[in-house]
C-alpha positions as CSV (number, residue, x, y, z in Angstrom):
1,M,127.7,63.1,103.3
2,E,127.2,65.8,100.6
3,T,123.6,66.6,99.8
4,I,122.8,66.4,96.1
5,A,120.5,69.2,95.0
6,M,117.4,68.0,93.2
7,P,117.1,69.3,89.6
8,K,114.6,72.2,89.4
9,R,111.4,71.8,87.3
10,P,111.0,73.9,84.2
11,I,109.2,77.2,85.0
12,V,106.6,79.1,83.0
13,I,106.0,82.8,83.4
14,I,102.7,84.5,82.3
15,H,102.3,88.3,82.4
16,G,99.2,90.5,82.9
17,Y,96.9,92.6,80.8
18,S,98.4,95.1,78.4
19,D,101.9,93.9,79.3
20,K,104.5,91.8,77.4
21,G,106.8,89.0,78.3
22,E,109.8,91.3,78.2
23,S,108.7,92.7,81.6
24,F,109.7,89.4,83.2
25,R,113.3,89.4,81.9
26,G,114.4,90.6,85.4
27,W,112.6,87.6,87.0
28,R,114.2,85.2,84.4
29,D,117.7,86.6,85.3
30,L,116.8,86.3,89.0
31,L,115.8,82.7,88.6
32,V,118.9,81.8,86.7
33,N,121.6,83.8,88.5
34,R,120.2,83.8,92.1
35,L,118.0,80.6,92.3
36,G,120.1,78.4,90.0
37,Y,117.7,77.6,87.2
38,D,118.9,76.5,83.8
39,P,118.2,79.3,81.3
40,G,116.7,76.8,78.9
41,Q,114.1,75.8,81.5
42,V,112.7,79.3,82.1
43,H,109.9,80.0,79.5
44,I,108.3,83.4,79.3
45,C,104.9,83.5,77.7
46,S,103.7,86.5,75.8
47,Y,100.2,86.9,74.6
48,R,97.8,89.4,72.9
49,S,95.6,91.2,75.4
50,L,94.7,94.4,73.5
51,T,92.8,92.8,70.6
52,N,89.1,93.4,71.2
53,E,88.0,90.0,69.8
54,I,90.4,87.8,71.9
55,S,89.1,86.4,75.2
56,I,90.8,85.0,78.2
57,K,89.6,81.5,77.1
58,D,91.3,82.1,73.7
59,I,94.5,83.0,75.5
60,A,94.3,79.9,77.7
61,E,93.9,77.7,74.6
62,G,96.8,79.5,72.9
63,F,98.9,78.9,76.0
64,D,98.2,75.2,75.9
65,R,99.3,74.9,72.3
66,A,102.4,77.1,72.9
67,L,103.2,74.9,76.0
68,R,103.2,71.8,73.8
69,L,104.8,73.1,70.7
70,Q,107.2,76.0,71.7
71,T,108.8,74.9,74.9
72,S,111.2,72.0,75.8
73,L,108.5,70.4,77.9
74,K,107.5,66.9,77.0
75,E,103.8,65.8,77.1
76,G,102.7,65.7,80.7
77,Q,106.0,66.9,82.1
78,A,105.7,68.6,85.5
79,F,106.4,72.3,85.6
80,D,106.0,75.4,87.9
81,A,104.5,78.7,87.0
82,I,104.8,82.4,88.0
83,V,101.9,84.5,87.0
84,H,101.1,88.2,87.4
85,S,97.6,89.9,87.4
86,T,95.5,88.6,84.5
87,G,98.0,85.7,84.1
88,M,96.2,84.1,87.1
89,L,92.9,84.0,85.1
90,V,94.8,82.5,82.1
91,I,96.3,79.7,84.1
92,R,93.1,79.0,86.0
93,A,91.1,78.9,82.7
94,W,93.8,76.5,81.3
95,L,93.7,74.3,84.4
96,T,89.9,73.9,84.2
97,Q,90.0,73.0,80.5
98,Y,93.2,71.0,80.3
99,G,94.4,70.1,83.7
100,A,91.3,68.7,85.6
101,A,92.5,65.1,85.7
102,Q,96.1,65.3,86.9
103,S,97.7,68.6,86.1
104,P,101.4,68.8,85.2
105,L,101.4,72.1,87.0
106,R,103.0,71.6,90.4
107,N,103.6,74.9,92.2
108,L,101.9,78.2,91.2
109,I,103.3,81.6,92.3
110,A,100.7,84.3,91.9
111,L,101.9,87.9,92.0
112,A,99.1,90.4,92.6
113,P,96.7,88.0,90.8
114,A,93.4,89.3,89.4
115,T,91.7,86.2,90.8
116,F,88.3,87.9,90.8
117,G,89.1,90.7,88.4
118,S,90.0,94.4,88.9
119,P,88.1,97.6,89.7
120,L,90.0,99.2,86.7
121,A,88.7,96.8,84.1
122,H,85.5,98.6,83.2
123,K,87.4,101.9,83.0
124,G,89.8,100.3,80.4
125,R,87.0,100.0,77.9
126,S,86.4,103.7,77.8
127,F,88.1,106.1,75.3
128,I,90.5,107.2,78.0
129,G,91.4,103.6,78.6
130,S,92.1,103.1,74.9
131,V,94.3,106.2,75.0
132,F,96.4,105.0,78.0
133,K,96.3,101.2,77.4
134,G,95.3,100.7,73.8
135,D,97.6,99.3,71.1
136,K,99.8,102.3,69.9
137,N,101.2,100.6,66.8
138,L,99.9,102.7,63.9
139,L,100.4,99.8,61.5
140,S,98.5,97.3,63.7
141,P,95.0,96.3,62.8
142,D,94.4,96.6,66.6
143,F,95.4,100.2,66.8
144,M,93.9,101.9,69.8
145,E,92.0,98.7,70.8
146,A,92.1,98.0,74.5
147,G,91.1,94.3,74.6
148,D,87.3,94.4,75.2
149,E,86.8,90.7,75.7
150,V,89.7,90.4,78.2
151,L,88.4,93.5,80.0
152,F,84.9,92.0,80.2
153,G,86.4,88.9,81.8
154,L,88.4,91.1,84.2
155,E,85.5,93.3,85.2
156,L,84.3,93.0,88.8
157,G,81.5,90.5,89.1
158,S,82.0,89.2,85.6
159,R,80.2,86.1,84.4
160,F,83.6,84.7,83.4
161,T,85.0,84.8,86.9
162,W,81.7,83.6,88.4
163,D,81.7,80.6,86.1
164,L,85.4,79.9,86.6
165,A,85.0,79.9,90.4
166,H,82.2,77.3,90.0
167,R,84.5,75.1,88.1
168,D,87.8,75.3,90.1
169,L,86.6,76.4,93.6
170,F,83.1,74.9,93.9
171,G,83.3,71.9,91.6
172,D,83.2,68.2,92.5
173,D,87.0,67.8,92.6
174,P,89.7,69.9,94.2
175,F,92.0,71.9,91.9
176,Y,94.4,73.4,94.5
177,G,95.9,71.0,97.0
178,P,96.0,69.1,99.3
179,T,97.8,66.4,97.3
180,K,100.4,66.2,94.6
181,R,97.7,65.6,92.0
182,T,96.9,69.4,92.2
183,P,99.2,72.4,92.2
184,Y,100.2,74.2,95.4
185,V,99.3,77.8,95.1
186,F,101.0,80.8,96.7
187,V,99.4,84.2,96.5
188,F,101.4,87.4,97.1
189,C,100.1,91.0,96.8
190,G,101.5,94.4,97.6
191,T,100.2,96.6,100.4
192,K,100.8,99.9,98.7
193,S,98.8,101.8,96.0
194,Y,100.4,103.8,93.2
195,G,102.2,107.0,93.7
196,G,102.7,110.0,91.4
197,I,100.1,110.7,88.7
198,R,98.8,107.1,88.9
199,K,97.5,107.6,92.4
200,L,94.5,109.2,90.8
201,I,93.2,105.7,90.0
202,N,93.8,104.3,93.4
203,E,91.0,102.7,95.4
204,P,91.0,101.7,99.0
205,G,91.9,98.1,99.8
206,T,94.0,97.6,96.6
207,D,97.6,97.5,95.4
208,G,96.5,100.1,92.8
209,T,95.0,97.6,90.4
210,V,93.6,94.5,92.2
211,R,91.8,94.3,95.5
212,W,93.4,92.5,98.4
213,A,90.1,90.6,99.0
214,G,90.0,89.6,95.3
215,T,93.4,87.9,95.1
216,P,93.3,84.7,97.3
217,L,91.6,81.3,96.7
218,N,89.8,81.1,100.0
219,S,86.3,81.8,98.8
220,R,83.0,80.5,100.1
221,K,79.6,80.4,98.4
222,F,76.1,80.7,99.9
223,I,72.8,80.2,98.3
224,L,70.0,82.3,99.7
225,D,66.9,80.5,98.5
226,L,63.7,82.4,99.1
227,T,61.5,80.3,96.7
228,E,58.4,78.4,97.6
229,R,60.2,75.1,97.0
230,R,62.6,75.9,99.8
231,R,59.8,76.6,102.2
232,E,57.9,73.4,101.2
233,A,61.0,71.4,101.8
234,N,61.3,73.0,105.3
235,A,65.0,73.6,104.6
236,P,67.2,76.5,105.8
237,R,67.2,79.6,103.6
238,A,71.0,80.0,103.6
239,K,72.9,77.0,102.3
240,T,76.7,76.7,102.1
241,E,78.1,75.2,98.9
242,P,80.9,72.6,99.3
243,F,84.5,73.9,99.2
244,R,86.9,71.0,98.4
245,N,90.2,73.0,98.0
246,V,92.8,74.0,100.5
247,D,92.2,77.6,101.7
248,I,94.8,79.8,100.1
249,D,95.1,83.2,101.8
250,F,97.1,86.1,100.3
251,I,100.6,86.9,101.7
252,P,101.1,90.7,101.9
253,I,104.4,92.2,100.7
254,E,104.9,95.5,102.4
255,G,105.7,98.5,100.3
256,K,105.0,97.0,96.9
257,D,102.3,98.0,94.5
258,H,100.9,96.2,91.4
259,G,103.9,97.1,89.2
260,S,106.8,97.1,91.7
261,I,106.0,93.6,92.9
262,V,107.3,92.5,89.4
263,K,109.9,95.1,88.7
264,D,111.4,95.4,92.2
265,P,110.4,92.3,94.2
266,G,112.9,92.7,97.0
267,D,114.7,90.1,99.1
268,L,111.7,89.0,101.2
269,L,109.5,88.2,98.2
270,I,112.4,86.5,96.4
271,D,113.1,84.3,99.4
272,L,109.4,83.5,99.9
273,V,109.1,82.5,96.2
274,E,112.3,80.3,96.4
275,K,110.9,78.5,99.4
276,A,107.4,78.1,97.8
277,L,108.9,76.5,94.7
278,A,110.4,73.8,97.0
279,V,107.1,72.8,98.6
280,D,106.2,69.2,97.6
281,S,103.7,67.9,100.2
282,A,100.6,68.9,102.2
283,A,102.7,69.0,105.3
284,S,105.4,71.3,103.8
285,F,102.7,73.5,102.3
286,E,101.1,73.9,105.7
287,Q,104.4,74.7,107.4
288,Y,105.3,77.1,104.6
289,M,102.1,79.1,105.2
290,K,102.7,79.2,108.9
291,D,106.2,80.6,108.4
292,A,105.0,83.1,105.7
293,R,102.2,84.4,107.9
294,K,104.7,84.9,110.7
295,R,107.1,86.8,108.5
296,T,104.4,89.1,107.1
297,K,102.3,89.5,110.3
298,T,103.1,93.1,110.7
299,A,102.3,93.9,107.1
300,L,98.9,92.2,107.4
301,E,98.0,93.9,110.7
302,G,98.7,97.3,109.0
303,L,96.0,96.7,106.4
304,T,92.4,97.8,106.7
305,P,90.2,94.6,106.4
306,Y,88.0,94.5,103.4
307,Q,85.8,91.7,102.0
308,Q,84.3,91.4,98.5
309,F,80.9,89.9,97.7
310,I,79.9,88.8,94.3
311,I,76.1,88.4,94.3
312,R,73.9,87.0,91.5
313,A,70.1,87.1,91.5
314,V,68.2,84.4,89.6
315,D,64.6,83.1,89.6
316,E,63.5,79.6,90.3
317,R,64.1,78.6,86.7
318,G,67.7,79.7,86.8
319,D,67.1,82.8,84.6
320,A,68.9,86.0,85.4
321,I,67.1,88.8,87.3
322,P,68.6,92.0,85.8
323,D,66.8,94.7,87.7
324,W,67.5,94.3,91.4
325,N,69.2,96.2,94.2
326,L,70.6,95.3,97.6
327,Q,71.2,97.4,100.8
328,F,73.2,96.3,103.8
329,F,72.3,97.1,107.4
330,V,73.7,96.3,110.8
331,G,71.8,96.7,114.1
332,D,69.8,95.4,117.0
333,L,67.0,93.0,116.0
334,H,65.1,93.5,119.4
335,K,65.3,97.3,119.4
336,Q,64.7,97.4,115.6
337,R,67.5,100.0,115.2
338,W,69.4,99.6,112.0
339,K,72.2,101.5,110.4
340,E,73.0,101.2,106.7
341,F,76.7,100.7,106.0
342,A,78.4,101.9,102.9
343,V,79.5,99.5,100.2
344,D,81.2,100.1,96.9
345,V,79.0,98.4,94.3
346,H,79.6,97.6,90.6
347,V,77.1,96.1,88.2
348,F,78.6,93.8,85.6
349,A,77.8,95.4,82.2
350,R,77.0,92.3,80.3
351,D,74.9,90.5,82.8
352,K,73.1,92.8,85.3
353,S,72.1,89.9,87.5
354,L,75.7,90.1,88.8
355,R,76.9,92.7,91.3
356,C,80.2,93.1,93.1
357,F,80.2,94.7,96.6
358,H,83.3,95.9,98.4
359,V,82.8,96.1,102.2
360,K,85.0,97.7,104.8
361,L,84.6,95.3,107.7
362,D,85.6,97.9,110.4
363,D,82.2,99.6,109.6
364,L,80.3,96.6,110.9
365,G,81.2,96.7,114.5
366,D,81.2,93.4,116.5
367,L,80.8,90.6,113.9
368,K,80.1,88.0,116.6
369,T,77.1,89.7,118.2
370,G,75.7,91.9,115.4
371,T,72.6,91.1,113.4
372,F,72.7,91.9,109.7
373,M,69.9,92.7,107.4
374,L,69.7,92.6,103.6
375,K,67.1,94.7,101.9
376,V,66.3,93.2,98.5
377,I,64.4,95.1,95.8
378,A,63.6,93.4,92.5
379,T,61.3,94.3,89.6
380,T,60.3,92.7,86.3
381,G,59.5,96.0,84.6
382,T,55.9,94.9,83.9
383,D,52.6,95.0,85.9
384,F,51.8,91.4,84.7
385,V,54.7,89.5,86.4
386,S,56.5,89.9,89.7
387,Y,59.3,88.5,91.6
388,Y,58.8,87.6,95.3
389,G,60.5,85.6,98.0
390,T,59.1,83.8,101.1
391,G,60.4,83.9,104.6
392,S,61.2,87.6,104.6
393,E,60.1,90.4,107.0
394,M,58.1,92.3,104.4
395,L,56.4,91.5,101.1
396,N,55.4,94.5,99.1
397,V,54.1,94.3,95.5
398,A,53.2,97.9,95.1
399,P,50.1,98.6,92.9
400,G,50.1,101.4,90.4
401,T,53.9,101.5,90.0
402,P,55.6,101.0,86.6
403,G,56.3,97.3,87.1
404,K,55.5,95.4,90.2
405,R,58.3,95.8,92.7
406,W,59.1,93.2,95.4
407,D,60.8,94.7,98.5
408,A,61.9,92.6,101.4
409,Q,64.1,92.5,104.5
410,I,66.1,89.4,105.2
411,M,67.8,88.8,108.6
412,L,71.2,87.0,108.8
413,Q,73.7,86.1,111.5
414,N,77.4,86.1,110.8
415,Q,77.6,82.4,111.7
416,I,76.0,80.7,108.7
417,D,76.8,77.1,109.9
418,A,79.2,75.4,112.3
419,D,82.2,75.9,110.0
420,T,81.4,79.1,108.0
421,T,80.9,82.7,108.7
422,L,79.3,85.3,106.4
423,F,82.1,87.9,107.0
424,H,85.7,87.1,106.7
425,P,88.5,89.6,105.9
426,F,90.5,89.5,102.7
427,T,88.3,87.1,100.8
428,T,85.7,87.0,98.0
429,T,82.3,85.5,99.0
430,L,79.8,84.4,96.4
431,I,76.1,84.6,97.1
432,E,73.3,83.4,94.9
433,I,69.8,84.9,95.7
434,V,66.9,82.8,94.3
435,L,63.4,84.3,94.0
436,N,60.1,83.2,92.5
437,R,58.9,84.8,89.3
438,E,55.1,84.6,89.0
439,P,52.2,86.0,87.1
440,M,50.2,88.6,88.9
441,P,48.3,88.6,91.2
442,L,50.2,86.5,93.6
443,D,46.9,85.2,95.1
444,Y,46.7,81.7,93.5
445,T,42.9,81.6,94.0
446,L,42.5,84.5,91.5
447,P,42.9,84.4,87.7
448,N,46.3,85.6,86.6
449,E,47.2,88.5,84.3
450,V,49.3,86.5,81.8
451,T,47.2,83.4,80.8
452,R,43.4,83.1,80.9
453,W,40.8,80.8,79.4
454,L,38.6,82.1,76.7
455,V,35.1,82.4,77.9
456,D,32.2,82.5,75.4
């Protein structure tokens, strides 16, 4: 009996920052000529990313309107999507705002997605960034603009990506699998950085633009609560937040960088994309991932394992702690021998309570037997109020310094709970550190420096 091919769903394509829809004409031709799509069912979205006042949320809302008014899709009609780089943030922002109930998006192909931003974003806001990436149309009102709002959303450790992850990764309902109510997501990223003059911007652990650890949707979040309320409740200091989605690792595509994964995808990626678009159940998704890992095993083993941490410090009221620092050590708890290991750290410009740390896991030694220490330093900038946390190795509110400074050491094991480890290669881990903010002195039996009774 002849097998009748099922009609393919319409497919939507979303490009990345500073790009245009025209860059995906090659993919449209590939979908039509090689994969058998109807030309009228392939929709390439093009959006403004170089206008300083336009945000990723604006683009997501514009995408929703364009989806309803400028395509052949009917209200609620199922479709697939291919996104590149910033396009991942656009589709995630759209999903959290418009697709929370039952999304019409079925299968999502993410090519080198900026799931947790890019180390190049803060550089793009500079004058040099405007020269290289800014709008070059002399007649445009956006001439030489580089898209400040989009770049702030793309910045490492941005409040936008922090909040977005809390909606679609750590919310009450799953957004990605395991049922047909949510899209099946497939993340691909190149293993190679840029060559030629562009290699000057390369950073380790990236495809030239996005970090391997910052592409997948396999994150975990810990709350490190050092407040008095946690001690009074006799609860563990480290708490794992629920993760209700399917773990989605990234699939490495050997020899591709951030640009060539779109311009020259190659037979392997094309075949993987074609098979991904055919996944229609939890079982077929699981089988697909097993097969994809097997086919790309050599590429993955050739990569240096990195992990990314996005850490936010807040007080017991939920207010941001802007002036803090963190150091990482690995060592022997019994011998009290500690070695600081290097991390690449970036402070988010608009909210300094957020930091992004890039860690080379090979520097940590044996993750199963090692003890890890975090050294936390926080200051309010005034002598009248201080931050502090309980349950740490050291409490130091130094007198006579410009602003009381709390300095503590916190011991952690890699195994946070039965199911979760602190360190895991090629993922982004979120940590929220919660401290008390109190008037000085910290001795509750003494009058404080902020509020006193008037005495006649």
